[in-house]
PDB file of N, CA, C and O in Angstrom:
ATOM      1  N   MET A   1       1.193   6.540  18.792  1.00  0.00           N
ATOM      2  CA  MET A   1       1.984   5.472  18.167  1.00  0.00           C
ATOM      3  C   MET A   1       1.055   4.505  17.433  1.00  0.00           C
ATOM      4  O   MET A   1      -0.044   4.209  17.902  1.00  0.00           O
ATOM      5  N   ILE A   2       1.500   4.026  16.297  1.00  0.00           N
ATOM      6  CA  ILE A   2       0.663   3.148  15.474  1.00  0.00           C
ATOM      7  C   ILE A   2       0.841   1.699  15.902  1.00  0.00           C
ATOM      8  O   ILE A   2       1.945   1.268  16.232  1.00  0.00           O
ATOM      9  N   SER A   3      -0.247   0.962  15.893  1.00  0.00           N
ATOM     10  CA  SER A   3      -0.145  -0.465  16.199  1.00  0.00           C
ATOM     11  C   SER A   3       0.369  -1.221  14.984  1.00  0.00           C
ATOM     12  O   SER A   3       0.330  -0.718  13.861  1.00  0.00           O
ATOM     13  N   ARG A   4       0.844  -2.424  15.220  1.00  0.00           N
ATOM     14  CA  ARG A   4       1.441  -3.191  14.124  1.00  0.00           C
ATOM     15  C   ARG A   4       0.405  -3.531  13.056  1.00  0.00           C
ATOM     16  O   ARG A   4       0.714  -3.486  11.865  1.00  0.00           O
ATOM     17  N   ASP A   5      -0.811  -3.869  13.461  1.00  0.00           N
ATOM     18  CA  ASP A   5      -1.849  -4.217  12.476  1.00  0.00           C
ATOM     19  C   ASP A   5      -2.148  -3.031  11.563  1.00  0.00           C
ATOM     20  O   ASP A   5      -2.269  -3.180  10.347  1.00  0.00           O
ATOM     21  N   GLU A   6      -2.264  -1.863  12.165  1.00  0.00           N
ATOM     22  CA  GLU A   6      -2.514  -0.656  11.363  1.00  0.00           C
ATOM     23  C   GLU A   6      -1.369  -0.420  10.387  1.00  0.00           C
ATOM     24  O   GLU A   6      -1.586  -0.096   9.219  1.00  0.00           O
ATOM     25  N   TYR A   7      -0.154  -0.585  10.881  1.00  0.00           N
ATOM     26  CA  TYR A   7       1.025  -0.372  10.039  1.00  0.00           C
ATOM     27  C   TYR A   7       1.005  -1.310   8.838  1.00  0.00           C
ATOM     28  O   TYR A   7       1.214  -0.876   7.705  1.00  0.00           O
ATOM     29  N   GLU A   8       0.755  -2.585   9.078  1.00  0.00           N
ATOM     30  CA  GLU A   8       0.739  -3.560   7.978  1.00  0.00           C
ATOM     31  C   GLU A   8      -0.386  -3.273   6.996  1.00  0.00           C
ATOM     32  O   GLU A   8      -0.221  -3.449   5.789  1.00  0.00           O
ATOM     33  N   ARG A   9      -1.532  -2.830   7.511  1.00  0.00           N
ATOM     34  CA  ARG A   9      -2.657  -2.513   6.626  1.00  0.00           C
ATOM     35  C   ARG A   9      -2.305  -1.330   5.732  1.00  0.00           C
ATOM     36  O   ARG A   9      -2.611  -1.342   4.540  1.00  0.00           O
ATOM     37  N   VAL A  10      -1.675  -0.325   6.288  1.00  0.00           N
ATOM     38  CA  VAL A  10      -1.274   0.849   5.501  1.00  0.00           C
ATOM     39  C   VAL A  10      -0.254   0.444   4.438  1.00  0.00           C
ATOM     40  O   VAL A  10      -0.328   0.897   3.295  1.00  0.00           O
ATOM     41  N   ILE A  11       0.688  -0.402   4.816  1.00  0.00           N
ATOM     42  CA  ILE A  11       1.707  -0.852   3.864  1.00  0.00           C
ATOM     43  C   ILE A  11       1.065  -1.621   2.720  1.00  0.00           C
ATOM     44  O   ILE A  11       1.383  -1.372   1.557  1.00  0.00           O
ATOM     45  N   SER A  12       0.175  -2.543   3.026  1.00  0.00           N
ATOM     46  CA  SER A  12      -0.470  -3.329   1.963  1.00  0.00           C
ATOM     47  C   SER A  12      -1.299  -2.430   1.053  1.00  0.00           C
ATOM     48  O   SER A  12      -1.296  -2.612  -0.164  1.00  0.00           O
ATOM     49  N   THR A  13      -2.006  -1.467   1.630  1.00  0.00           N
ATOM     50  CA  THR A  13      -2.792  -0.537   0.815  1.00  0.00           C
ATOM     51  C   THR A  13      -1.880   0.272  -0.097  1.00  0.00           C
ATOM     52  O   THR A  13      -2.182   0.482  -1.272  1.00  0.00           O
ATOM     53  N   PHE A  14      -0.763   0.722   0.460  1.00  0.00           N
ATOM     54  CA  PHE A  14       0.194   1.501  -0.327  1.00  0.00           C
ATOM     55  C   PHE A  14       0.730   0.675  -1.498  1.00  0.00           C
ATOM     56  O   PHE A  14       0.858   1.181  -2.614  1.00  0.00           O
ATOM     57  N   ILE A  15       1.041  -0.593  -1.238  1.00  0.00           N
ATOM     58  CA  ILE A  15       1.567  -1.465  -2.295  1.00  0.00           C
ATOM     59  C   ILE A  15       0.521  -1.674  -3.381  1.00  0.00           C
ATOM     60  O   ILE A  15       0.852  -1.660  -4.566  1.00  0.00           O
ATOM     61  N   VAL A  16      -0.717  -1.863  -3.001  1.00  0.00           N
ATOM     62  CA  VAL A  16      -1.789  -2.058  -3.988  1.00  0.00           C
ATOM     63  C   VAL A  16      -1.923  -0.813  -4.865  1.00  0.00           C
ATOM     64  O   VAL A  16      -2.021  -0.916  -6.088  1.00  0.00           O
ATOM     65  N   GLU A  17      -1.925   0.350  -4.239  1.00  0.00           N
ATOM     66  CA  GLU A  17      -2.023   1.602  -5.005  1.00  0.00           C
ATOM     67  C   GLU A  17      -0.826   1.759  -5.932  1.00  0.00           C
ATOM     68  O   GLU A  17      -0.971   2.181  -7.079  1.00  0.00           O
ATOM     69  N   LEU A  18       0.344   1.422  -5.437  1.00  0.00           N
ATOM     70  CA  LEU A  18       1.551   1.531  -6.252  1.00  0.00           C
ATOM     71  C   LEU A  18       1.462   0.605  -7.455  1.00  0.00           C
ATOM     72  O   LEU A  18       1.856   0.981  -8.559  1.00  0.00           O
ATOM     73  N   ASN A  19       0.952  -0.590  -7.253  1.00  0.00           N
ATOM     74  CA  ASN A  19       0.796  -1.538  -8.358  1.00  0.00           C
ATOM     75  C   ASN A  19      -0.157  -0.988  -9.407  1.00  0.00           C
ATOM     76  O   ASN A  19       0.096  -1.123 -10.604  1.00  0.00           O
ATOM     77  N   HIS A  20      -1.250  -0.370  -8.973  1.00  0.00           N
ATOM     78  CA  HIS A  20      -2.194   0.211  -9.929  1.00  0.00           C
ATOM     79  C   HIS A  20      -1.516   1.302 -10.750  1.00  0.00           C
ATOM     80  O   HIS A  20      -1.688   1.372 -11.967  1.00  0.00           O
ATOM     81  N   ILE A  21      -0.752   2.143 -10.080  1.00  0.00           N
ATOM     82  CA  ILE A  21      -0.065   3.236 -10.780  1.00  0.00           C
ATOM     83  C   ILE A  21       0.921   2.675 -11.798  1.00  0.00           C
ATOM     84  O   ILE A  21       0.984   3.151 -12.931  1.00  0.00           O
ATOM     85  N   LEU A  22       1.681   1.676 -11.402  1.00  0.00           N
ATOM     86  CA  LEU A  22       2.657   1.083 -12.319  1.00  0.00           C
ATOM     87  C   LEU A  22       1.963   0.442 -13.507  1.00  0.00           C
ATOM     88  O   LEU A  22       2.438   0.556 -14.637  1.00  0.00           O
ATOM     89  N   LEU A  23       0.854  -0.225 -13.269  1.00  0.00           N
ATOM     90  CA  LEU A  23       0.129  -0.869 -14.367  1.00  0.00           C
ATOM     91  C   LEU A  23      -0.394   0.175 -15.343  1.00  0.00           C
ATOM     92  O   LEU A  23      -0.341  -0.026 -16.556  1.00  0.00           O
ATOM     93  N   HIS A  24      -0.898   1.284 -14.821  1.00  0.00           N
ATOM     94  CA  HIS A  24      -1.439   2.318 -15.703  1.00  0.00           C
ATOM     95  C   HIS A  24      -0.330   3.032 -16.468  1.00  0.00           C
ATOM     96  O   HIS A  24      -0.536   3.493 -17.590  1.00  0.00           O
ATOM     97  N   THR A  25       0.845   3.120 -15.853  1.00  0.00           N
ATOM     98  CA  THR A  25       1.956   3.806 -16.508  1.00  0.00           C
ATOM     99  C   THR A  25       2.435   3.004 -17.719  1.00  0.00           C
ATOM    100  O   THR A  25       2.839   3.587 -18.725  1.00  0.00           O
ATOM    101  N   ARG A  26       2.394   1.696 -17.633  1.00  0.00           N
ATOM    102  CA  ARG A  26       2.801   0.865 -18.758  1.00  0.00           C
ATOM    103  C   ARG A  26       1.723   0.924 -19.824  1.00  0.00           C
ATOM    104  O   ARG A  26       1.856   0.293 -20.872  1.00  0.00           O
TER     105      ARG A  26
END
């Protein structure tokens, strides 16, 4: 089972990567 800190870190990393992809797509 994942701890809450790990979960939040993964989510923030995912959001950052998603933002990069969206910026490059534009």
